[in-house]
TORKE-685408 format. One record per residue (C-alpha): residue number from 1; residue in one letter; z, x, y. Coordinates in Angstrom, 2 decimals, m for minus. Each point is the difference from the previous one (the first is absolute). Layout:
# residues N
<rec nr="NUM" rest="a" zz="Z" xx="X" yy="Y"/>
...
This chain:
# residues 343
<rec nr="1" rest="m" zz="m13.73" xx="13.77" yy="m31.10"/>
<rec nr="2" rest="k" zz="m3.15" xx="0.95" yy="1.89"/>
<rec nr="3" rest="g" zz="m1.39" xx="m2.76" yy="2.24"/>
<rec nr="4" rest="i" zz="m3.52" xx="m1.37" yy="m0.28"/>
<rec nr="5" rest="s" zz="m2.41" xx="1.84" yy="2.31"/>
<rec nr="6" rest="i" zz="m3.38" xx="m0.81" yy="1.55"/>
<rec nr="7" rest="k" zz="m1.54" xx="2.46" yy="m2.46"/>
<rec nr="8" rest="d" zz="1.34" xx="m2.07" yy="m2.93"/>
<rec nr="9" rest="i" zz="m1.61" xx="m3.14" yy="1.39"/>
<rec nr="10" rest="a" zz="m3.27" xx="1.85" yy="0.70"/>
<rec nr="11" rest="k" zz="m0.14" xx="1.31" yy="m3.56"/>
<rec nr="12" rest="q" zz="0.38" xx="m3.49" yy="m1.52"/>
<rec nr="13" rest="a" zz="m2.44" xx="m1.57" yy="2.47"/>
<rec nr="14" rest="g" zz="m2.61" xx="2.72" yy="m0.46"/>
<rec nr="15" rest="v" zz="m0.24" xx="0.70" yy="3.73"/>
<rec nr="16" rest="s" zz="1.11" xx="2.78" yy="2.35"/>
<rec nr="17" rest="p" zz="3.54" xx="0.19" yy="1.43"/>
<rec nr="18" rest="t" zz="m1.54" xx="m0.33" yy="3.46"/>
<rec nr="19" rest="t" zz="m1.53" xx="m3.37" yy="m0.93"/>
<rec nr="20" rest="v" zz="3.37" xx="m1.19" yy="m1.30"/>
<rec nr="21" rest="s" zz="1.68" xx="1.14" yy="3.23"/>
<rec nr="22" rest="f" zz="m2.51" xx="m1.91" yy="2.13"/>
<rec nr="23" rest="v" zz="0.53" xx="m3.20" yy="m2.01"/>
<rec nr="24" rest="l" zz="3.81" xx="0.21" yy="0.02"/>
<rec nr="25" rest="n" zz="0.01" xx="0.63" yy="3.75"/>
<rec nr="26" rest="g" zz="m2.22" xx="m3.02" yy="0.69"/>
<rec nr="27" rest="k" zz="m3.13" xx="1.95" yy="0.90"/>
<rec nr="28" rest="a" zz="m2.25" xx="m1.21" yy="m2.83"/>
<rec nr="29" rest="k" zz="m2.40" xx="m1.96" yy="2.24"/>
<rec nr="30" rest="e" zz="m0.05" xx="2.71" yy="2.64"/>
<rec nr="31" rest="k" zz="m0.99" xx="2.58" yy="m2.64"/>
<rec nr="32" rest="r" zz="m2.44" xx="m2.45" yy="m1.67"/>
<rec nr="33" rest="i" zz="1.82" xx="m0.13" yy="m3.32"/>
<rec nr="34" rest="s" zz="m1.11" xx="m3.00" yy="m2.05"/>
<rec nr="35" rest="d" zz="2.29" xx="m2.97" yy="m0.64"/>
<rec nr="36" rest="q" zz="m0.32" xx="0.60" yy="m3.73"/>
<rec nr="37" rest="v" zz="1.30" xx="3.57" yy="0.26"/>
<rec nr="38" rest="s" zz="2.73" xx="m1.02" yy="2.48"/>
<rec nr="39" rest="k" zz="1.28" xx="m2.75" yy="m2.29"/>
<rec nr="40" rest="k" zz="m0.02" xx="2.36" yy="m2.98"/>
<rec nr="41" rest="i" zz="2.04" xx="2.61" yy="1.88"/>
<rec nr="42" rest="l" zz="2.53" xx="m2.55" yy="1.29"/>
<rec nr="43" rest="k" zz="0.38" xx="m1.51" yy="m3.47"/>
<rec nr="44" rest="i" zz="0.72" xx="3.43" yy="m1.54"/>
<rec nr="45" rest="a" zz="2.42" xx="0.88" yy="2.84"/>
<rec nr="46" rest="n" zz="1.86" xx="m3.25" yy="m0.58"/>
<rec nr="47" rest="k" zz="0.07" xx="0.50" yy="m3.77"/>
<rec nr="48" rest="l" zz="1.40" xx="3.53" yy="0.38"/>
<rec nr="49" rest="k" zz="2.49" xx="m1.24" yy="2.64"/>
<rec nr="50" rest="y" zz="m1.21" xx="2.59" yy="2.47"/>
<rec nr="51" rest="k" zz="2.27" xx="0.62" yy="2.98"/>
<rec nr="52" rest="p" zz="m1.37" xx="2.13" yy="2.84"/>
<rec nr="53" rest="n" zz="1.82" xx="3.14" yy="1.11"/>
<rec nr="54" rest="q" zz="0.94" xx="m1.06" yy="3.51"/>
<rec nr="55" rest="l" zz="0.32" xx="3.57" yy="1.27"/>
<rec nr="56" rest="a" zz="m3.42" xx="0.97" yy="m1.32"/>
<rec nr="57" rest="r" zz="m1.47" xx="m3.26" yy="1.26"/>
<rec nr="58" rest="g" zz="1.53" xx="0.67" yy="3.40"/>
<rec nr="59" rest="l" zz="m1.75" xx="3.37" yy="0.17"/>
<rec nr="60" rest="r" zz="m3.34" xx="m1.66" yy="m0.75"/>
<rec nr="61" rest="t" zz="0.29" xx="m3.16" yy="2.09"/>
<rec nr="62" rest="g" zz="2.60" xx="0.88" yy="2.62"/>
<rec nr="63" rest="k" zz="2.10" xx="m2.98" yy="m1.15"/>
<rec nr="64" rest="t" zz="2.69" xx="m0.30" yy="m2.66"/>
<rec nr="65" rest="k" zz="0.77" xx="m3.70" yy="0.62"/>
<rec nr="66" rest="t" zz="3.68" xx="0.89" yy="0.36"/>
<rec nr="67" rest="l" zz="2.43" xx="m0.42" yy="2.90"/>
<rec nr="68" rest="g" zz="3.22" xx="1.85" yy="0.73"/>
<rec nr="69" rest="l" zz="3.10" xx="m1.95" yy="1.03"/>
<rec nr="70" rest="i" zz="2.95" xx="1.99" yy="1.35"/>
<rec nr="71" rest="v" zz="3.13" xx="m2.01" yy="0.83"/>
<rec nr="72" rest="e" zz="3.57" xx="0.86" yy="0.87"/>
<rec nr="73" rest="d" zz="1.52" xx="m1.29" yy="m3.24"/>
<rec nr="74" rest="i" zz="m2.00" xx="m1.88" yy="m2.66"/>
<rec nr="75" rest="a" zz="3.30" xx="m1.28" yy="m1.45"/>
<rec nr="76" rest="n" zz="0.78" xx="m1.78" yy="3.27"/>
<rec nr="77" rest="n" zz="m0.72" xx="m3.73" yy="m0.28"/>
<rec nr="78" rest="f" zz="m2.19" xx="m0.11" yy="3.12"/>
<rec nr="79" rest="f" zz="m2.18" xx="2.98" yy="m0.91"/>
<rec nr="80" rest="a" zz="m0.28" xx="m1.04" yy="m3.66"/>
<rec nr="81" rest="n" zz="m1.19" xx="m3.49" yy="0.95"/>
<rec nr="82" rest="v" zz="m2.51" xx="1.29" yy="2.56"/>
<rec nr="83" rest="a" zz="m1.27" xx="2.53" yy="m2.56"/>
<rec nr="84" rest="k" zz="m0.61" xx="m2.80" yy="m2.51"/>
<rec nr="85" rest="v" zz="m2.05" xx="m1.98" yy="2.53"/>
<rec nr="86" rest="v" zz="m1.95" xx="3.14" yy="0.95"/>
<rec nr="87" rest="e" zz="m0.70" xx="0.72" yy="m3.66"/>
<rec nr="88" rest="d" zz="m1.26" xx="m3.56" yy="m0.63"/>
<rec nr="89" rest="e" zz="m2.14" xx="m0.06" yy="3.15"/>
<rec nr="90" rest="a" zz="m1.48" xx="3.45" yy="m0.67"/>
<rec nr="91" rest="d" zz="m0.90" xx="m1.08" yy="m3.53"/>
<rec nr="92" rest="k" zz="m2.18" xx="m2.77" yy="1.45"/>
<rec nr="93" rest="h" zz="m2.08" xx="2.75" yy="1.62"/>
<rec nr="94" rest="g" zz="m0.14" xx="2.12" yy="m3.16"/>
<rec nr="95" rest="y" zz="2.65" xx="2.53" yy="1.09"/>
<rec nr="96" rest="k" zz="3.04" xx="1.34" yy="m1.83"/>
<rec nr="97" rest="v" zz="3.15" xx="1.11" yy="1.84"/>
<rec nr="98" rest="l" zz="2.10" xx="3.14" yy="m0.49"/>
<rec nr="99" rest="f" zz="3.63" xx="m0.30" yy="1.20"/>
<rec nr="100" rest="g" zz="2.59" xx="2.41" yy="1.30"/>
<rec nr="101" rest="s" zz="3.36" xx="m0.08" yy="1.85"/>
<rec nr="102" rest="t" zz="1.07" xx="2.41" yy="2.76"/>
<rec nr="103" rest="e" zz="3.73" xx="m0.93" yy="0.07"/>
<rec nr="104" rest="d" zz="m0.53" xx="0.49" yy="3.76"/>
<rec nr="105" rest="n" zz="m0.40" xx="3.72" yy="m0.69"/>
<rec nr="106" rest="t" zz="m2.82" xx="1.73" yy="1.89"/>
<rec nr="107" rest="e" zz="m0.31" xx="2.82" yy="m2.55"/>
<rec nr="108" rest="k" zz="m0.37" xx="m2.48" yy="m2.83"/>
<rec nr="109" rest="a" zz="m2.58" xx="m1.92" yy="2.04"/>
<rec nr="110" rest="h" zz="m2.07" xx="3.18" yy="0.41"/>
<rec nr="111" rest="g" zz="0.13" xx="0.59" yy="m3.76"/>
<rec nr="112" rest="l" zz="m1.18" xx="m3.55" yy="m0.74"/>
<rec nr="113" rest="l" zz="m2.89" xx="0.41" yy="2.43"/>
<rec nr="114" rest="e" zz="m1.08" xx="3.17" yy="m1.79"/>
<rec nr="115" rest="v" zz="0.03" xx="m1.81" yy="m3.36"/>
<rec nr="116" rest="l" zz="m2.08" xx="m2.87" yy="1.41"/>
<rec nr="117" rest="k" zz="m2.46" xx="2.45" yy="1.59"/>
<rec nr="118" rest="y" zz="m0.41" xx="1.70" yy="m3.38"/>
<rec nr="119" rest="r" zz="m0.61" xx="m3.40" yy="m1.59"/>
<rec nr="120" rest="q" zz="m2.67" xx="m0.58" yy="2.67"/>
<rec nr="121" rest="v" zz="1.16" xx="m3.47" yy="0.96"/>
<rec nr="122" rest="d" zz="m2.43" xx="m1.86" yy="2.24"/>
<rec nr="123" rest="g" zz="2.61" xx="m1.30" yy="2.45"/>
<rec nr="124" rest="y" zz="3.67" xx="0.24" yy="0.89"/>
<rec nr="125" rest="i" zz="2.72" xx="m2.56" yy="0.73"/>
<rec nr="126" rest="i" zz="3.01" xx="1.83" yy="1.39"/>
<rec nr="127" rest="t" zz="3.52" xx="m0.82" yy="1.13"/>
<rec nr="128" rest="p" zz="0.36" xx="3.14" yy="2.10"/>
<rec nr="129" rest="t" zz="3.07" xx="2.17" yy="0.10"/>
<rec nr="130" rest="k" zz="1.08" xx="1.92" yy="3.07"/>
<rec nr="131" rest="n" zz="m2.40" xx="2.78" yy="1.15"/>
<rec nr="132" rest="m" zz="m3.05" xx="m1.23" yy="m1.97"/>
<rec nr="133" rest="e" zz="m2.26" xx="m0.06" yy="3.07"/>
<rec nr="134" rest="k" zz="m1.87" xx="3.17" yy="m0.98"/>
<rec nr="135" rest="e" zz="m0.72" xx="m1.22" yy="m3.55"/>
<rec nr="136" rest="i" zz="m1.32" xx="m3.37" yy="1.22"/>
<rec nr="137" rest="e" zz="m2.23" xx="1.70" yy="2.58"/>
<rec nr="138" rest="l" zz="m1.38" xx="2.34" yy="m2.68"/>
<rec nr="139" rest="l" zz="m0.91" xx="m2.94" yy="m2.24"/>
<rec nr="140" rest="k" zz="m1.78" xx="m1.62" yy="2.93"/>
<rec nr="141" rest="m" zz="m1.88" xx="3.24" yy="0.74"/>
<rec nr="142" rest="v" zz="m1.46" xx="0.08" yy="m3.54"/>
<rec nr="143" rest="r" zz="m0.84" xx="m3.72" yy="0.36"/>
<rec nr="144" rest="k" zz="2.44" xx="m1.27" yy="m2.59"/>
<rec nr="145" rest="p" zz="0.99" xx="m3.62" yy="0.77"/>
<rec nr="146" rest="v" zz="3.72" xx="m0.36" yy="0.72"/>
<rec nr="147" rest="v" zz="2.09" xx="m3.12" yy="0.66"/>
<rec nr="148" rest="l" zz="3.65" xx="0.38" yy="0.96"/>
<rec nr="149" rest="m" zz="2.46" xx="m2.68" yy="m1.10"/>
<rec nr="150" rest="d" zz="3.53" xx="m1.07" yy="0.96"/>
<rec nr="151" rest="r" zz="m0.05" xx="2.47" yy="2.89"/>
<rec nr="152" rest="y" zz="m2.44" xx="1.98" yy="2.10"/>
<rec nr="153" rest="l" zz="m0.08" xx="3.33" yy="1.82"/>
<rec nr="154" rest="p" zz="m0.02" xx="m0.62" yy="3.79"/>
<rec nr="155" rest="n" zz="m1.97" xx="3.19" yy="0.71"/>
<rec nr="156" rest="v" zz="m2.73" xx="m0.61" yy="m2.60"/>
<rec nr="157" rest="d" zz="m2.87" xx="m2.45" yy="0.47"/>
<rec nr="158" rest="s" zz="m0.21" xx="m1.59" yy="m3.43"/>
<rec nr="159" rest="h" zz="m0.41" xx="m3.24" yy="m1.92"/>
<rec nr="160" rest="y" zz="3.33" xx="m1.65" yy="m0.76"/>
<rec nr="161" rest="v" zz="1.53" xx="m3.24" yy="m1.26"/>
<rec nr="162" rest="v" zz="3.60" xx="m0.62" yy="1.07"/>
<rec nr="163" rest="v" zz="2.30" xx="m2.87" yy="0.94"/>
<rec nr="164" rest="d" zz="1.56" xx="m0.72" yy="3.38"/>
<rec nr="165" rest="n" zz="3.26" xx="1.80" yy="m0.68"/>
<rec nr="166" rest="y" zz="1.27" xx="m0.54" yy="3.55"/>
<rec nr="167" rest="q" zz="m0.45" xx="m3.78" yy="m0.13"/>
<rec nr="168" rest="g" zz="1.46" xx="m0.22" yy="m3.51"/>
<rec nr="169" rest="a" zz="3.17" xx="1.83" yy="1.05"/>
<rec nr="170" rest="y" zz="0.25" xx="m1.95" yy="3.26"/>
<rec nr="171" rest="a" zz="m0.25" xx="m3.33" yy="m1.83"/>
<rec nr="172" rest="a" zz="2.59" xx="1.04" yy="m2.62"/>
<rec nr="173" rest="t" zz="2.54" xx="1.15" yy="2.60"/>
<rec nr="174" rest="t" zz="m0.60" xx="m3.03" yy="2.23"/>
<rec nr="175" rest="h" zz="0.61" xx="m2.26" yy="m3.01"/>
<rec nr="176" rest="l" zz="3.38" xx="1.65" yy="m0.64"/>
<rec nr="177" rest="i" zz="0.99" xx="m0.48" yy="3.66"/>
<rec nr="178" rest="e" zz="m1.09" xx="m3.64" yy="m0.02"/>
<rec nr="179" rest="q" zz="2.09" xx="m0.58" yy="m3.13"/>
<rec nr="180" rest="g" zz="3.09" xx="1.02" yy="1.97"/>
<rec nr="181" rest="y" zz="0.48" xx="3.59" yy="m1.18"/>
<rec nr="182" rest="q" zz="1.10" xx="2.29" yy="2.84"/>
<rec nr="183" rest="k" zz="0.96" xx="3.41" yy="m1.45"/>
<rec nr="184" rest="i" zz="m3.35" xx="0.87" yy="m1.54"/>
<rec nr="185" rest="a" zz="m0.91" xx="3.42" yy="m1.41"/>
<rec nr="186" rest="i" zz="m3.18" xx="1.57" yy="m1.33"/>
<rec nr="187" rest="i" zz="0.02" xx="2.26" yy="m3.04"/>
<rec nr="188" rest="t" zz="m3.17" xx="2.05" yy="m0.07"/>
<rec nr="189" rest="t" zz="m1.41" xx="3.37" yy="m1.06"/>
<rec nr="190" rest="t" zz="0.00" xx="3.35" yy="1.77"/>
<rec nr="191" rest="s" zz="m3.82" xx="m0.15" yy="0.09"/>
<rec nr="192" rest="d" zz="m1.64" xx="0.15" yy="3.42"/>
<rec nr="193" rest="q" zz="m3.33" xx="m1.31" yy="m1.31"/>
<rec nr="194" rest="v" zz="m1.73" xx="m2.69" yy="2.00"/>
<rec nr="195" rest="q" zz="0.88" xx="m3.01" yy="m2.19"/>
<rec nr="196" rest="m" zz="3.73" xx="0.81" yy="0.07"/>
<rec nr="197" rest="k" zz="m0.09" xx="0.62" yy="3.76"/>
<rec nr="198" rest="q" zz="m1.64" xx="m3.40" yy="0.49"/>
<rec nr="199" rest="r" zz="2.66" xx="m1.75" yy="m2.09"/>
<rec nr="200" rest="m" zz="2.71" xx="1.67" yy="2.07"/>
<rec nr="201" rest="d" zz="m1.79" xx="m0.96" yy="3.22"/>
<rec nr="202" rest="g" zz="m0.23" xx="m3.63" yy="m1.13"/>
<rec nr="203" rest="f" zz="3.70" xx="m0.02" yy="m0.84"/>
<rec nr="204" rest="m" zz="0.94" xx="1.45" yy="3.41"/>
<rec nr="205" rest="a" zz="m2.33" xx="m2.40" yy="1.84"/>
<rec nr="206" rest="a" zz="1.76" xx="m3.01" yy="m1.56"/>
<rec nr="207" rest="f" zz="3.38" xx="1.39" yy="1.15"/>
<rec nr="208" rest="k" zz="m1.32" xx="0.41" yy="3.56"/>
<rec nr="209" rest="k" zz="m1.63" xx="m3.43" yy="0.07"/>
<rec nr="210" rest="h" zz="3.22" xx="m1.75" yy="m1.02"/>
<rec nr="211" rest="g" zz="2.39" xx="2.16" yy="2.04"/>
<rec nr="212" rest="l" zz="1.83" xx="1.61" yy="m2.93"/>
<rec nr="213" rest="p" zz="1.63" xx="3.40" yy="0.70"/>
<rec nr="214" rest="y" zz="m1.93" xx="2.82" yy="m1.67"/>
<rec nr="215" rest="n" zz="1.47" xx="3.42" yy="m0.84"/>
<rec nr="216" rest="k" zz="m0.45" xx="2.67" yy="m2.66"/>
<rec nr="217" rest="n" zz="2.80" xx="m1.47" yy="m2.13"/>
<rec nr="218" rest="v" zz="m2.21" xx="m2.96" yy="m1.01"/>
<rec nr="219" rest="v" zz="m2.45" xx="2.39" yy="m1.70"/>
<rec nr="220" rest="k" zz="0.54" xx="1.69" yy="m3.37"/>
<rec nr="221" rest="r" zz="m2.72" xx="2.40" yy="m1.19"/>
<rec nr="222" rest="l" zz="m0.29" xx="1.23" yy="m3.59"/>
<rec nr="223" rest="p" zz="m2.38" xx="2.60" yy="m1.48"/>
<rec nr="224" rest="f" zz="m2.71" xx="m1.18" yy="m2.44"/>
<rec nr="225" rest="e" zz="0.84" xx="2.67" yy="m2.59"/>
<rec nr="226" rest="m" zz="3.62" xx="m1.14" yy="m0.41"/>
<rec nr="227" rest="d" zz="0.70" xx="m1.55" yy="m3.43"/>
<rec nr="228" rest="r" zz="1.30" xx="m3.51" yy="m0.71"/>
<rec nr="229" rest="v" zz="3.65" xx="1.04" yy="m0.19"/>
<rec nr="230" rest="g" zz="m0.27" xx="1.89" yy="3.27"/>
<rec nr="231" rest="h" zz="m1.67" xx="m2.91" yy="1.76"/>
<rec nr="232" rest="t" zz="2.53" xx="m2.59" yy="m1.18"/>
<rec nr="233" rest="q" zz="2.94" xx="2.24" yy="0.89"/>
<rec nr="234" rest="e" zz="m1.32" xx="0.64" yy="3.51"/>
<rec nr="235" rest="i" zz="m0.80" xx="m3.68" yy="0.61"/>
<rec nr="236" rest="t" zz="3.43" xx="m1.05" yy="m1.31"/>
<rec nr="237" rest="k" zz="1.79" xx="2.49" yy="2.28"/>
<rec nr="238" rest="y" zz="m2.03" xx="m1.13" yy="2.99"/>
<rec nr="239" rest="l" zz="0.61" xx="m3.72" yy="m0.58"/>
<rec nr="240" rest="k" zz="3.71" xx="0.57" yy="m0.53"/>
<rec nr="241" rest="a" zz="0.39" xx="2.03" yy="3.18"/>
<rec nr="242" rest="s" zz="m2.30" xx="m1.94" yy="2.33"/>
<rec nr="243" rest="k" zz="1.13" xx="m3.54" yy="m0.94"/>
<rec nr="244" rest="v" zz="m3.42" xx="m1.48" yy="0.87"/>
<rec nr="245" rest="d" zz="m0.70" xx="m3.66" yy="m0.76"/>
<rec nr="246" rest="a" zz="m3.71" xx="0.43" yy="m0.82"/>
<rec nr="247" rest="v" zz="m2.37" xx="2.76" yy="m1.13"/>
<rec nr="248" rest="f" zz="m3.75" xx="0.46" yy="0.26"/>
<rec nr="249" rest="f" zz="m1.15" xx="2.33" yy="m2.81"/>
<rec nr="250" rest="a" zz="m3.25" xx="1.73" yy="1.04"/>
<rec nr="251" rest="t" zz="m1.41" xx="0.40" yy="m3.55"/>
<rec nr="252" rest="n" zz="0.33" xx="m1.96" yy="m3.23"/>
<rec nr="253" rest="y" zz="1.61" xx="2.83" yy="m1.97"/>
<rec nr="254" rest="l" zz="2.69" xx="0.32" yy="2.70"/>
<rec nr="255" rest="g" zz="0.48" xx="m3.77" yy="m0.27"/>
<rec nr="256" rest="i" zz="0.59" xx="0.25" yy="m3.74"/>
<rec nr="257" rest="y" zz="2.58" xx="2.76" yy="0.51"/>
<rec nr="258" rest="g" zz="1.49" xx="m2.16" yy="2.78"/>
<rec nr="259" rest="i" zz="0.62" xx="m2.92" yy="m2.37"/>
<rec nr="260" rest="e" zz="1.90" xx="2.35" yy="m2.30"/>
<rec nr="261" rest="s" zz="2.05" xx="1.39" yy="2.89"/>
<rec nr="262" rest="i" zz="0.87" xx="m3.41" yy="1.47"/>
<rec nr="263" rest="r" zz="1.11" xx="m1.30" yy="m3.37"/>
<rec nr="264" rest="s" zz="2.14" xx="3.11" yy="m0.61"/>
<rec nr="265" rest="l" zz="1.93" xx="m0.85" yy="3.18"/>
<rec nr="266" rest="g" zz="0.68" xx="m3.52" yy="m1.24"/>
<rec nr="267" rest="l" zz="m1.99" xx="m1.53" yy="2.87"/>
<rec nr="268" rest="r" zz="m2.11" xx="m3.14" yy="m0.29"/>
<rec nr="269" rest="i" zz="m3.64" xx="0.41" yy="1.03"/>
<rec nr="270" rest="g" zz="m0.79" xx="m2.56" yy="2.68"/>
<rec nr="271" rest="a" zz="3.55" xx="m1.25" yy="0.57"/>
<rec nr="272" rest="d" zz="1.64" xx="3.38" yy="0.71"/>
<rec nr="273" rest="v" zz="m3.04" xx="2.20" yy="0.59"/>
<rec nr="274" rest="g" zz="m3.44" xx="m1.30" yy="0.91"/>
<rec nr="275" rest="m" zz="m2.88" xx="1.95" yy="m1.51"/>
<rec nr="276" rest="v" zz="m3.74" xx="0.38" yy="0.67"/>
<rec nr="277" rest="c" zz="m2.32" xx="2.51" yy="m1.65"/>
<rec nr="278" rest="f" zz="m3.46" xx="1.29" yy="0.95"/>
<rec nr="279" rest="d" zz="m2.23" xx="m0.53" yy="m3.10"/>
<rec nr="280" rest="d" zz="0.48" xx="m2.63" yy="m2.64"/>
<rec nr="281" rest="h" zz="1.02" xx="0.63" yy="m3.60"/>
<rec nr="282" rest="d" zz="0.41" xx="m2.25" yy="m3.05"/>
<rec nr="283" rest="l" zz="3.71" xx="0.85" yy="0.03"/>
<rec nr="284" rest="f" zz="0.35" xx="m1.44" yy="3.51"/>
<rec nr="285" rest="r" zz="m1.48" xx="m3.33" yy="m1.07"/>
<rec nr="286" rest="l" zz="2.06" xx="m0.21" yy="m3.20"/>
<rec nr="287" rest="h" zz="3.31" xx="1.34" yy="1.32"/>
<rec nr="288" rest="s" zz="2.78" xx="m2.50" yy="0.78"/>
<rec nr="289" rest="p" zz="0.12" xx="m0.39" yy="2.91"/>
<rec nr="290" rest="s" zz="m3.71" xx="0.67" yy="0.51"/>
<rec nr="291" rest="i" zz="m0.91" xx="2.66" yy="2.57"/>
<rec nr="292" rest="t" zz="m1.90" xx="m0.66" yy="3.24"/>
<rec nr="293" rest="c" zz="m2.80" xx="2.51" yy="0.45"/>
<rec nr="294" rest="v" zz="m3.06" xx="1.04" yy="1.97"/>
<rec nr="295" rest="s" zz="m2.77" xx="m0.54" yy="m2.54"/>
<rec nr="296" rest="q" zz="m3.18" xx="2.05" yy="0.20"/>
<rec nr="297" rest="p" zz="m3.33" xx="m1.69" yy="m0.98"/>
<rec nr="298" rest="i" zz="m0.57" xx="2.16" yy="m3.08"/>
<rec nr="299" rest="e" zz="m3.14" xx="m1.73" yy="m1.29"/>
<rec nr="300" rest="e" zz="m1.69" xx="0.22" yy="3.39"/>
<rec nr="301" rest="i" zz="1.06" xx="3.62" yy="0.48"/>
<rec nr="302" rest="g" zz="m1.55" xx="1.02" yy="m3.33"/>
<rec nr="303" rest="r" zz="m3.20" xx="m1.96" yy="0.57"/>
<rec nr="304" rest="q" zz="m0.49" xx="1.33" yy="3.51"/>
<rec nr="305" rest="i" zz="0.60" xx="3.61" yy="m1.08"/>
<rec nr="306" rest="v" zz="m2.72" xx="m0.19" yy="m2.64"/>
<rec nr="307" rest="n" zz="m2.31" xx="m1.95" yy="2.33"/>
<rec nr="308" rest="v" zz="0.27" xx="2.68" yy="2.69"/>
<rec nr="309" rest="l" zz="m0.49" xx="2.80" yy="m2.54"/>
<rec nr="310" rest="m" zz="m3.07" xx="m1.64" yy="m1.58"/>
<rec nr="311" rest="k" zz="m1.61" xx="m0.39" yy="3.42"/>
<rec nr="312" rest="e" zz="0.58" xx="3.69" yy="0.62"/>
<rec nr="313" rest="l" zz="m1.34" xx="0.99" yy="m3.44"/>
<rec nr="314" rest="n" zz="m3.12" xx="m2.10" yy="0.67"/>
<rec nr="315" rest="h" zz="m0.38" xx="1.47" yy="3.50"/>
<rec nr="316" rest="a" zz="0.39" xx="m3.48" yy="1.52"/>
<rec nr="317" rest="s" zz="2.75" xx="1.00" yy="2.41"/>
<rec nr="318" rest="s" zz="m0.66" xx="2.16" yy="3.07"/>
<rec nr="319" rest="t" zz="3.36" xx="m0.34" yy="1.77"/>
<rec nr="320" rest="s" zz="3.57" xx="0.21" yy="m1.26"/>
<rec nr="321" rest="q" zz="1.35" xx="m3.33" yy="m1.23"/>
<rec nr="322" rest="q" zz="3.65" xx="m0.33" yy="0.93"/>
<rec nr="323" rest="l" zz="1.49" xx="m3.18" yy="m1.42"/>
<rec nr="324" rest="v" zz="3.50" xx="m1.19" yy="0.92"/>
<rec nr="325" rest="l" zz="1.05" xx="m2.94" yy="m2.17"/>
<rec nr="326" rest="q" zz="2.84" xx="m2.41" yy="0.73"/>
<rec nr="327" rest="p" zz="3.12" xx="m0.09" yy="m2.21"/>
<rec nr="328" rest="t" zz="1.98" xx="m3.20" yy="m0.68"/>
<rec nr="329" rest="l" zz="3.73" xx="m0.58" yy="0.36"/>
<rec nr="330" rest="e" zz="1.21" xx="m1.60" yy="m3.24"/>
<rec nr="331" rest="v" zz="3.27" xx="m1.73" yy="0.93"/>
<rec nr="332" rest="r" zz="2.45" xx="m0.27" yy="m2.88"/>
<rec nr="333" rest="q" zz="3.74" xx="m0.36" yy="m0.57"/>
<rec nr="334" rest="s" zz="1.12" xx="3.50" yy="1.06"/>
<rec nr="335" rest="t" zz="m0.24" xx="m0.99" yy="3.67"/>
<rec nr="336" rest="m" zz="1.93" xx="m3.24" yy="m0.37"/>
<rec nr="337" rest="k" zz="3.68" xx="0.20" yy="0.82"/>
<rec nr="338" rest="e" zz="0.67" xx="m3.01" yy="m2.19"/>
<rec nr="339" rest="v" zz="m1.55" xx="0.54" yy="m3.45"/>
<rec nr="340" rest="e" zz="0.20" xx="m2.70" yy="m2.64"/>
<rec nr="341" rest="p" zz="2.11" xx="1.21" yy="m2.97"/>
<rec nr="342" rest="v" zz="m1.81" xx="0.66" yy="m3.29"/>
<rec nr="343" rest="a" zz="0.56" xx="m2.84" yy="m2.49"/>
């Protein structure tokens, strides 16, 4: 079914399409169009349920009132929750949000950027993959506002909103040590992006501070693209061979696979194997025993991302805003050696 056009409204109102365009774009007073005519046009547009063609509008005004959000995995609890906050906050400013996931694949990220460029989004929120420096610089060159989230690119001067990954990992590892665990491992990804490096650095710093011996055997790295079965098998093999008494999982999806692996070995979380995960998840709160985690301030992350982007869109920001927010260690039963039995 053909949509209602400006020409349809003009025909019913008995005015020119140009007059209708001025009224719908809020330029009635500027173009000295009477209140009577403006009200008539708006009434007809409302009656016909007119919806502007955002691409065409973008060509005329330079703005489509849309934002592009590119994350690693929209199905991931952290990214999904941040996306929801971003969507709600953007709506307060009259913007809609288009979503896409890279699966940490640079080629896929490039394809998503091309789609968003075609859709003429006004600004970008990006969780960058490896080697995206050139694309971010190009967006900056054409004066498209960009805010990076979750991670940043060390060689690119850009707006970003992240958490203190180093401190979060340091606090989590220190907590395990203080609870009496001695053979502590970290299960992380093969990614060498800045946020994962910082988590590893925080983990190592806690070992050094408390005099624990550190060697490569306390680190298990797994590729992002591995499926669930592959992850759980690799984690199970590692736990069986290493005989660690506590594990720090560097992402929430690794933590979920970790629960499955620990249970498959017949071990008790907390009593036999202590467990901490970076990023919270509903499963961690509801699981018995509940899982200690480094919780990121999702609401604040989403609000700050949109706040930074709106300042840039309104030309109110002259320097890069680089916000590092503090995570919180949520202590639960998985780091208690003596867990109360379930009634």
